[in-house]
N, C-alpha and C positions, 0 to 999 in steps of 0.2 A: 504493498500502498502505501510506505514512505517512498519508495523508488518511482512509483506510476505517478504520484503527488508532482514530485521532481522534474519528471520527463515533462507531465504538462506545462508546468511553470515554465519551465525552460522553452518550452512550444511557445506560450504566449508572449514572452519576451522576444523571443525571435520574430514572431509576427507582429509584436510591433516597429520592429526596426525592419522589416521587410517592408511593411505599409509606409513607414516614413520615407525608404529610400526610394519607393516606387512614387511615392506623391512629389518631392521635394527634390526627384531627376529631371523633374519637368521644368525645374528653374533652367533647364538648358536653353530651353526655347525663347523665354523674353531674354536670357545673357546673348543669344546668337543674333535675336533681332537689333536688340541694343549696340552691338558691336557692329552690326551692319551699317545702323545709322550714323556710328561715330564714323566709319569710313567713308559713306557716304559725303556727310557735313565735310571732313577734314578733307577729301578731294576737291570738294567744291569752295574749298576755303571760307565756308562759314563759320559763323561760332558756336562753339560745341560746348554749350554752357553744363548740361548734365549728364551726358552720355560716358564721360569717363568715368565719374563718380559713380554713376549708378552701375555701371558697370563691373565695379570693385564692391559694390553693396551684393549684387545680385551670385558674384563668384562666391563670394565670401559664405555668403549665406548657403550656396549650392555645396560648396568642398566642406563645411562644418557640419550639416544638419545630414548629411548620408554619410559621415563617419561610422555611425553606430553600424547603420547596413554594408559598410566595409567590413569590419571585424564582426560582421556575422558571416560571411565570406569568404572571409581568412584574407582580404585585400590589402591589410597593414603587413608593412614590414616584419619579418620574425628571422630570426636568426637560430635555424635547426641542426647548424653543425654540429653541433656536439649531442644533443638531445636526440636526432634522427639516429641513431645507434643504437637506443634506450630502450627498453621494452615499454609496449603503449602504456601498462599501468605506473610506470616510474614517469614516463613524458606527461601523464597526466597527473603525478604527484607535484612535478617541478612547475607544470602549467600554474595549477593552484595557488602554489608558493609565491611564483611570480605575479599575480592579480594581487596578490593579498598584499605583498611587499612592496609591490612597486605600481602597477595600476592603479588600484585603487588609491591611494595617499595621493598618486598625481591629480587623480579626476577629482578627488573631494577639494583639493587645493584649488584646481581649473574652475571647478562651479564657485567654491565660496570667495576669488577672487572676482571671477565672472561675474557673481552678481552684483558684487560692490560695485563694479564697474557700470553695469547697467544700471542698476539703482540711482547712482550719482547723477547719471545720465538723463535719467527719468525723472527725477525729484528736481532737476533745472529746466527740463526741457531742452536740452542740450541741443544746438543744430552747428552743421557744420559751419566750417568759416568761410566756405568756398562761396562763390557769386550765386550759386543758386540755394544755398542754405537748405538740406533738408534736415529734417528732424533726425537724430543720430540713435535715440532708444530704442526704435524698432530692431534696428540692425544688432544693437550691441544684445539684446535681449537673445539673439542666437547664440553667443557665448555659451550660458549657463543652459541653454535648451539641448545644443549639442552634448554638453556633460553629461545631463542626466541620459541622452540616450546611448553614451557610451558605456555610463555605469551600468542601466540595465542591458546592455548587451554583454558587458563583462559579469554580471551576474550570470546571464544565463551560459558563459561560457564556462564559468565556475562550476556551476549546478553538471553541465555537460562533462566535466572531468572527474566529477565524485561519483556521478552515475555510472562512468568508465571504470573509475576502481571500484567500485560496487560487483558490477557484474563480472569483470573478469576475477574480482576474488570469488564469488558466487563459484564459478567456471573450475577454478582451480579448486575447490574444495570438491567438487563432485569428479572431479576426475580423480583425487586420491580415495574417494569412497569405495 
């Protein structure tokens, strides 16, 4: 029963990042439109008041909001040079240790400071210093939101490692009985 609950919880967390990845990957469309507009305005030597800044905002949001999706599909950099030769159980244990010692503390710091950065911007209704002068707190909210998506996916990865250890332990017990 406990293992079944963990698998369902892991699947639920995976689905959150699966859907956020699918939804926020569509930010590439407005990004492409803005870049095309910037290219045309640059070619025609027309003043480009908002295109550069908005393309940075959209790209930053796209990059950060699909980070949990990237972790789900293993697209983040991993150095498996040392662990690839180890057993699956040992790899799972090392994965849990690395998530607990390295990943989660960094994510909590990222969330803490990202939230402060967003809150400071929101409380003062900060605007960009550019001529266009857009409000900045919506884009700064992406920072703690991305940290939340990564924390959720990190929890899912730890749960998967725990389930792997549990299954391999059960299999080794059956083998010796």
